[in-house]
C-alpha positions, -999 to +999 in steps of 0.1 A: +145-417+098+135-380+097+138-361+129+106-349+146+115-313+135+118-323+099+085-343+102+069-312+115+084-291+086+073-316+060+037-317+073+034-279+072+052-276+038+028-302+024-001-278+031+018-249+013+034-265-018+033-234-039+048-210-014+083-204-001+080-216+035+098-195+061+102-219+090+110-202+123+139-217+143+149-194+171+161-161+157+161-173+121+136-183+093+150-215+077+142-229+043+148-264+032+149-285+000+138-267-032+128-236-012+163-232+001+177-235-035+153-209-048+160-185-019+197-189-023+195-180-059+171-151-055+185-136-023+222-144-028+224-162+005+246-192+014+231-226+006+242-250+033+229-285+043+214-303+072+224-339+078+197-365+076+215-398+080+237-401+049+216-376+030+221-339+030+191-316+031+196-283+013+191-254+038+192-216+038+182-191+064+175-154+070+174-134+103+138-129+115+145-093+125+156-083+090+132-106+071+112-078+055+137-069+028+143-106+019+105-112+017+102-082-006+128-097-030+111-130-031+078-113-039+094-093-067+108-125-081+072-138-084+071-161-053+045-163-026+058-166+010+042-186+039+054-174+073+056-202+099+060-190+135+067-207+168+032-206+184+044-214+220+072-204+242+102-228+237+109-227+275+073-239+282+072-264+254+070-301+263+092-315+235+089-301+200+078-264+199+044-260+182+045-241+149+019-229+124+017-207+093+003-174+105+002-156+072+007-161+035+023-130+019+016-122-017+021-091-038-015-081-034-018-087+004+011-066+018+009-046+050+047-040+056+061-005+056+093-003+035+078-027+009+047-007+001+049+024-020+033+051+002+021+072-028+001+045-045-025+019-035-015-018-035-045-034-051-056-070-052-080-074-080-104-102-089-120-106-123-145-128-142-148-131-180-184-117-179-173-083-166-170-089-129-144-066-113-135-060-077-104-045-061-092-042-025-062-026-008-055-045+023-031-018+034-058+009+035-091-011+038-104+003+005-127-023-011-146-016-044-165-034-071-178-025-105-198-044-131-182-035-164-186-044-201-163-074-208-146-053-235-138-026-210-125-049-183-089-049-194-088-011-197-100-009-161-072-032-150-047-009-167-061+020-148-060+002-114-026-014-120-031-041-094-001-059-078-020-092-081-051-103-099-072-133-091-089-154-119-109-186-115-086-217-114-105-232-144-093-203-165-056-205-155-045-216-190-072-198-210-067-168-232-086-148-206-059-152-180-032-142-206-051-110-215-055-102-178-018-107-173-010-084-202-034-056-189-028-058-152+010-059-152+013-076-118+011-113-112-021-134-120-031-159-093-056-187-101-079-191-071-106-217-061-134-217-086-160-221-058-151-187-043-163-171-076-196-189-073-225-164-067-239-180-036-205-186-019-193-151-028-225-135-015-223-154+017-186-145+022-195-108+018-226-107+040-209-127+068-179-105+069-199-072+069-225-088+093-254-078+071-284-098+057-279-085+022-258-061+001-285-036-006-271-011+019-239-010-001-258-006-034-243-039-046-274-062-045-277-063-083-240-060-091-240-095-106-205-107-117-188-080-097-202-095-065-187-129-075-153-112-080-156-093-047-164-125-028-134-142-043-111-113-033-124-113+003-121-151+005-085-148-007-077-122+020-091-145+047-072-175+034-039-156+033-041-135+064-052-163+089-064-136+112-087-105+115-092-079+088-113-056+109-103-026+088-122-038+057-154-022+070-174-015+038-175-021+001-182+007-024-199+003-058-183+023-086-203+034-116-184+036-149-206+064-163-196+086-134-161+090-147-142+098-179-133+066-197-096+062-207-086+031-226-052+015-221-036+033-251-047+067-239-035+061-203-001+051-217+001+078-245-008+107-221+018+095-195-007+101-167+012+083-139+044+072-155+064+079-186+064+056-217+102+056-217+115+040-185+082+039-167+093+064-141+071+089-123+091+120-131+079+135-164+043+122-159+012+144-153+010+131-117+046+142-111+035+178-119+003+177-099+014+159-067+023+184-041+005+166-014+015+167+023+003+132+032+006+097+017-032+094+019-036+126-003-010+113-028-029+081-033-062+098-037-048+123-062-035+094-083-070+080-084-083+114-096-058+115-124-067+081-137-104+085-132-116+121-140-152+131-135-181+134-160-206+152-138-205+190-145-218+195-109-191+174-093-164+190-115-175+225-105-176+216-069-140+205-070-130+237-089-147+258-063-128+240-035-095+245-054-103+281-059-109+287-022-078+268-011-056+290-033-058+316-005-054+292+024-021+276+035-036+244+049-009+219+041+014+228+070-014+216+092-015+183+074+022+175+076+021+161+111-006+136+100+006+100+098-005+076+071-037+071+091-052+046+065-023+022+068-019+025+105-056+016+109-051-014+085-023-027+108-046-022+138-074-041+121-051-070+112-035-071+147-001-061+133+002-026+147+030-020+172+033+006+200+050+031+176+020+028+153-003+037+182+020+065+193+018+079+157-020+076+159-020+095+192+001+123+177-021+125+146-052+128+168-035+156+187-028+174+153-065+174+142-076+203+163-062+231+140-076+212+109-110+210+125-109+247+132-106+256+095-137+274+082-147+271+045-173+285+021-171+258-006-198+232-002-173+204-009-149+216+017-177+222+042-189+186+037-155+172+048-159+157+083-127+155+103-136+138+136-125+150+170-118+115+185-112+131+219-120+099+239-096+078+219-069+105+221-072+106+259-071+069+261-039+065+241-023+094+260-028+073+292-019+040+277+011+043+254+045+053+267+066+081+251+089+068+223+080+031+227+102+004+211+091-012+178+092-047+191+064-056+215+084-081+236+110-055+245+089-039+272+085-001+277+052+000+257+027+009+284+028+042+303+031+040+341-002+044+359-023+028+332-024-006+348-021-011+386-009-048+383+018-039+358+030-010+380+033-034+409+054-059+390+076-031+376+081-018+411+094-051+422+119-051+394+129-015+399+133-019+437+154-049+431+179-028+411+182-004+441+190-034+462+218-043+438+237-011+445+233-016+482+246-052+478+277-041+459+285-015+486+280-041+513+303-066+496+330-040+491+329-033+528+328-070+537+357-081+514+378-049+517+382-050+479+374-015+466+375-025+429+348-052+434+320-048+408+285-064+404+274-068+368+251-088+345+253-106+311+226-124+293+246-156+291+258-158+328+233-136+346+244-115+376+280-119+390+306-104+413+338-095+395+372-094+413+405-088+396+432-114+400+452-091+421+427-095+449+416-131+444+433-142+477+409-120+496+377-136+481+352-145+508+347-182+514+310-182+504+318-169+469+313-196+441+334-192+410+311-187+379+334-175+351+372-171+345+385-141+326+420-131+315+425-107+344+396-114+367+373-140+382+335-138+384+316-152+413+281-156+426+266-160+461+234-176+472+220-142+481+228-128+446+213-159+429+180-154+449+180-117+438+185-127+402+156-151+403+133-124+418+143-095+395+145-114+362+112-131+370+096-097+376+111-082+344+099-112+324+064-110+339+064-073+332+071-078+295+045-105+291+019-084+309+027-054+286+021-076+255-013-086+269-023-051+279-011-037+245-034-063+228-063-049+247-053-013+239-051-022+202-086-038+204-100-006+218-085+013+189-101-012+165-135-003+178-132+032+163-118+021+129-149+031+109-150+066+124-112+070+120-114+059+084-140+086+077-115+111+091-087+097+070-108+100+038-116+137+047-080+145+053-069+128+020-095+148+000-085+181+017-048+173+009-055+164-027-075+196-033-048+217-016-022+201-039-042+211-070-046+246-055-008+249-049+001+237-084-024+262-099-009+291-079+027+282-085+022+277-123-003+304-131-032+280-140-067+293-146-101+279-136-117+264-167-154+270-175-168+235-176-203+228-190-223+203-210-216+219-243-192+205-270-170+236-267-133+234-266-118+269-265-085+273-246-064+305-251-027+307-245-026+271-235+006+253-223+016+217-220+015+210-182+045+186-182+067+201-209+067+235-194+082+220-163+109+199-180+120+222-208+149+245-202+135+272-225+102+289-220+072+270-235+054+290-262+016+293-254-009+285-281-046+284-286-066+252-289-100+260-304-123+233-318-153+251-333-185+240-351-167+217-375-155+198-344-123+188-360-088+202-361-064+190-388-028+198-378-001+198-405+035+208-404+071+195-408+087+170-385+096+182-351+073+211-354+053+201-323+022+185-338+022+156-314+028+178-284-001+201-295-026+173-297-015+156-265-017+190-248-054+192-259-062+159-243-044+168-211-063+201-208-096+182-211-085+156-185-073+183-161-105+202-164-126+171-157-106+160-127-114+194-111-080+210-117-072+244-130-055+244-164-023+260-178-039+287-199-051+323-198-087+313-204-105+280-210-140+268-218-143+230-221-174+209-226-174+176-208-164+146-228-173+110-220-141+094-234-107+103-246-092+082-273-056+084-286-038+067-315-003+080-311+021+051-308+025+013-313+059+004-298+045-020-271+025-040-296+052-040-322+075-054-295+051-083-291+053-091-328+025-071-344+033-050-375+030-012-373+001-012-398-018-039-379-014-021-346-026+012-361-056-005-377-066-024-346-064+007-324-082+029-349-110+002-352-113+003-314-118+040-315-144+039-343-163+012-326-165+028-292-164+066-297-195+087-293-204+122-303-191+134-269-157+117-272-124+135-277-103+117-303-066+123-308-052+107-340-015+111-348-004+103-384-027+074-393-015+052-421+023+054-414+026+017-417+016+015-454+022+035-486+017+073-487-014+070-510-030+042-490-022+060-457-038+092-469-069+073-481-072+056-447-068+089-428-094+106-451-119+078-446-114+077-408-119+115-405-150+113-427-165+085-406-158+103-373-175+135-386-204+120-404-212+087-386-200+093-350-205+131-349-176+137-326 
């Protein structure tokens, strides 16, 4: 017969068959049966067994206080984790302690520091085959949707690089899910088909945002994207099992507002990571990121992968960068915490006292930032709130240097709550009594070495060495025997212990309750605080571009609606940072013919030169200065590259097939405003055939596309 505990476990596990269930038992999370075997293999922990009659139940455990690193390793191995906690105090339980799953942790629903990369968003995406795309970062509250052309969907997934992507369950085994998995890179999770239904999705969104319709968000006619967004939000609610008050709005993105970069271009230009090794060092982002805050770093990454197309918006950023070159604002931003992620923890009821202390310190650091005066319209439009009421409230509520664990006590500042102060006083006065008691017992017994102490196991005691045990008063009751001493207790000391420990326990419970109310008060201001966080992130990202421009002698490009591309003494932004020798500047000028044919021997720098041209255009359109003496660049709508095929070849495609597929994609989607970078077309076939193909492609681009 199974024990009541194992019956409870089996019932909970039955509701979470696809997750590793962490089952709280005291100070440990235990895993049983197949979960234990998987955990033992992935985590390298000992696999033991629990007796069940003659059978042995496989069992493995991890300490709850250090579970974060173990959970991270399970996630990286592709597993979802269900966290089952004790939902009542074991001392108050009548029989078996109640337990329940309080959260399901997946790669796309993380909130934990130490697991998250502070410099990049942790997106959960949801997609539909007809071009529905939505993405949400639970750790920041960012929530966006975009209706896209189905052919463009996979390129957008490459850009977003989500940690987890949801697809309708009915498509789990379809080619669509395989293509999503290939593009997104993270795990693909099949989710209930009904959550992708238009009516259900619409209801999920409107109920969460407490609105009658989505018109206020500009999403009323977003079609498939609304279905994807509803599914993403439903997934968050199903996994979090609690509030997500920091997801306060949804933004609609418009594809035509930004420069389109397909997956080949994003990879070939090494925007956020290198092709060899996938590391950040050696990428364009590595050069540009001199941000002072994690929020600024994440926003800058978004700018790199989604440059602008509006001349007006580009010029506004350039003006802001120009003004910030003479302003040292980043030292003012360094004391700022990761406000977005602190607010996310507040909204999900997972913030601790240290998070609120960091929020208090951040609010205190806003005054000098608010005092900055700017001329640029973009900088003047940034709104950093004052939040004086909340700052004052937190100053009164949260103690200095509070502990990270809520149940340890010491969270709430003295004077904030009169009832708490009274209970604390009882505990504190009792400790004064303890010193008096020790002095009195020394006088009464005549034993000068008598000590009064405390252990968690035995409570309060009177310790007397064996040398003096013949002088022990008659009312002393032996409690513990040591090698060289005996420990005793008296009725008076036992009464004190009951009073003081009861007061301390009540004090800690009261602090947890009060802290919950303090956290709820902070949650009321989440929308305003998020607006401040967005302003700080934008200021930081702009300041980073200004700093890079100053340190590397970049120049402000002249950006317009022409088809001009005239850059003098240009340099490759990444190579000039990694080469030991000085990079030789060169001109990149595409005139009326609108085509440059680059020839030369191997290792002459042809590939570097054409990649450099693409990076110059991208930098200009993200609002950055460029590495050159002078630059005029007309806005392009897309950048296409055909420079490598190693990834596809590794999947079994021939060099020639890869080249032709990628070239066909360019010819089918390029416009007269596209920048096309082609590197040695036709290498996968004979010289004569390759030359013929290259000639025909160039002729088609000039005569048919007009690029």
